[in-house]
N, C-alpha and C positions, 0 to 999 in steps of 0.2 A: 453211183452217188458220189457227188463231188464234195469233198470236205473243204470248207473255206479256210483259207490261210489266216491264222490269227494275227500274224505280223502285218498282213495287208489291211485288216480291220483297224488295227491300232494306228497304222500310218495314216489311214483316211481320217480318223478322228483328229489326229494332230494337225493335219492339213486344214481340216475344217476350223479348228480353234485358231490356228494362225491366221486364216483368212478373216475370221471375225475380228480378231485383235487388230490386224492391219487396217481393216475398214474403219474401225473406231479411231485409230490414230490419224488416218487421213482426214476423217471428218473433223477431229479436234484441230488438226493443223489448218484445215480450211477456215475453221471458225476463228482462229487466232489472228489478231491484227498486229502486224509487225510495226514497232515504233522506230523512230529515227535512231541511227547509230550515234553513240555518245562521242562525237569527234572532238569537241572542246576538251572534254576530260582526258581523252587519250592524248591529245596534243600537249595539254598542260603537264601530264605525267612525263611525257618525253622531254619537255623543256626542263622540268625540275631535275630529271635524271642527268641530262647533259650538264646543267649548272653544277650539280654535285661533283661530277667527274672533273670539270674544269677547276673548281675550288681545290679539290684534292690534288690535282696536278700542280696548281700554283703553290700550294703549301709545301709540296715536296721540292719544288724548285727553290723556294726561299730557304728551306732547310739546307739544301745543297750549297747555295751561295754562302749562307752563314758558316757552314763547315769550312768552305774554301777560304773565306776571310780569316777565320780563326787560325787556319793552318798557315796562311801567309804571315799573320802577326806573330805566331809562335815561332815560325821558322825564319824570321828576319835575321840577317847576319849580325854577329856580335859587333862588327865595326860600324853599323848604321848609327847615324847621329840622331838622337832623340830630339823632338821639337823643344825650343826654348821655353822654359816655364814663364808664366805671366809675370810681369813686373810686380813687385810688392806694392801694396797700397800705402802711401805715406800716411802716418797717423795725423789726425787733426791737431793743430797746435792748441796747447792749453790756454786758458784765458789770460794767464800772465804773459804769454808770448805774443798775444795779439795786440798790436799797437792801437791806441785810440783812433777814432775816425779823423780827428783833427791833427794827428801827429804824422809828420813826413819823415821817413827814414832815408838817410843819405849816406854815402860812403865817405871814409876819411879823405880829406883833401878835395872832395868833389865840389866844384863851383856850381851853385844852384841859383838861378835867377828867381828872386822872390817878388820883385816889382820891376817896373820899367827902368832899365839901366842900373838896377840894384841887385847885386849877387852876394852870396854868403857861402863860406866854406868852413867846415868843422874839421879839427884835427884830433888825433887820438891822444894828444897831450892836454886835452881839456881846455882848448882855447878855440877861438874862431876869428875869421877875418871878413870884414865887409869891404866891398868894392862898389864905388858909385862912378859911373861913366868913365871907366878905366882908371879911376883914381883910388889908390889904396893908402890910407894913412899909416902912420907908424905907431907902435905902442908907446906908453903904457895905457892901462885901463883908465878911462876918464870920460867926461862929458864930450870932449872934442875928439876922442879917439874912437876908431872903428874896431878896436880889439877888445875882446873880453878875455878874462882869464879865471882860473880857479883859485885866485888869491884869497878869497873869502869863503872857505868851505862851510862855515857855520850858517851861512845864509841859504835859505831854501829858494829864495827868489831875489834876484838883483836886476836893476834896470838902469840904463843910461840913455841920454838923449844926444843925438849927433846931428848937427846942421852942417851940411856941406853941399856946395853947388846948388843952392836953393832947394835942397831936399831936407825934410824933417823926418828923422828916423828914431824910433824907440826900439831899443834892443837890449838883450841881457840874457842871463843864465837862469835856468831852473834846475833844482836838485831834488830828486825824490826817487824812492824805490819804485813807485808806480808813476809812470809818466802822466802829466796832465792831459786831459782831453781837450781843453781849450786854455788859451791865455788871451785875456781881453785887456785892452787899454781904454780906460775911462777918461774921456775928454769932456769936461763939463757934465752934462746930463746924458751923454750918449756913450755907448760901449762899441769898440771896434775889435774884431778878431785879428790877432796877430798870427803870422806864420810860425808854426812850432816845428822844430827840427831836432833830430837825434840820430846818433850813430846806431848801426845794427847791434843786436844783442842786449838791448836795454842796459847800457852802462851806468844808469842812475843819474844822468845829467843830460842837458840839452840846451838849446838856445831858442829865442823867439825874436821876431822882428815885425814891426809895423811901419809902413811908409805912410806917415801922417801929413804929407805935404798938402797944404791947403785946408787941413782939418783943424789943427791946433791953433791957428792964428786967431780964429774967432770962437773956437769951441772950448777953450780952457775956462775954468771957473775963475772967480775973483782972486783965489789964492795962487793962480798960475801954476797949478800942480796937476800932473798927469798921474793917475793911479793905475797900477797894473795888478791884475788878479789872475792866479792860476786856478782853474776849476776842474773838478773831476767829471766823470760821465753823467752824474746826476745834477750837475750845475753847482754843486756846493764848493765854495772856495776853500783851499787848503794852504794858500800862501799869497801874500800881497806885498807890494812895495810901491814907492812913490818917487817921482822925480820932477823937477822943474826944467823946462827947456833951457838949454845952454849950460846945464850943470853936469 
């Protein structure tokens, strides 16, 4: 009588079970429909990974450059010349230092042509000189003289008339802590702006001149008087004077 080997029976059962399971797995695999591979997602993940690596490498390079620049700046030799500082910004002049629009600032002794062949120069001695067509008269102050002077300091405005070489000129001094914005000469019912001059630094005085050639012959009123008025920036008069031609 042959006794069956128990180990052989157990092995046969295992083989049978394995065969059943394998058959079921193959059937399930055959029934499974394979979808397309997610290539776009895989490629996108790869691109994002490469971008992160490049950004990290770039940041590391910038950090290295910054460290190198800092080292160069810190280790500059003591004898290196630093760059020149920017020039200081000049402060804006105060309102008192700004000349009026109608005021012309000239240098002492500077000859300024204020009309055709008519020039004037101011001196630091508080006088001025007129020249017409290369002719310069001699002092003293008067209607026929081209010189003004500070001989009448109490006057805030003085005026003279000078006729020379067929030219009719009204000229004179103004004195004021605040220079006039305009000096006008009234001939009859019309006003004419004179040229207003002063030296730099607001010395408190200056001169004016109007070439009235051809204007006062018919423009003077019945009293034959020309009136001169100094006006401020608002047009208000603060000094006036009068003169008759030839005086």
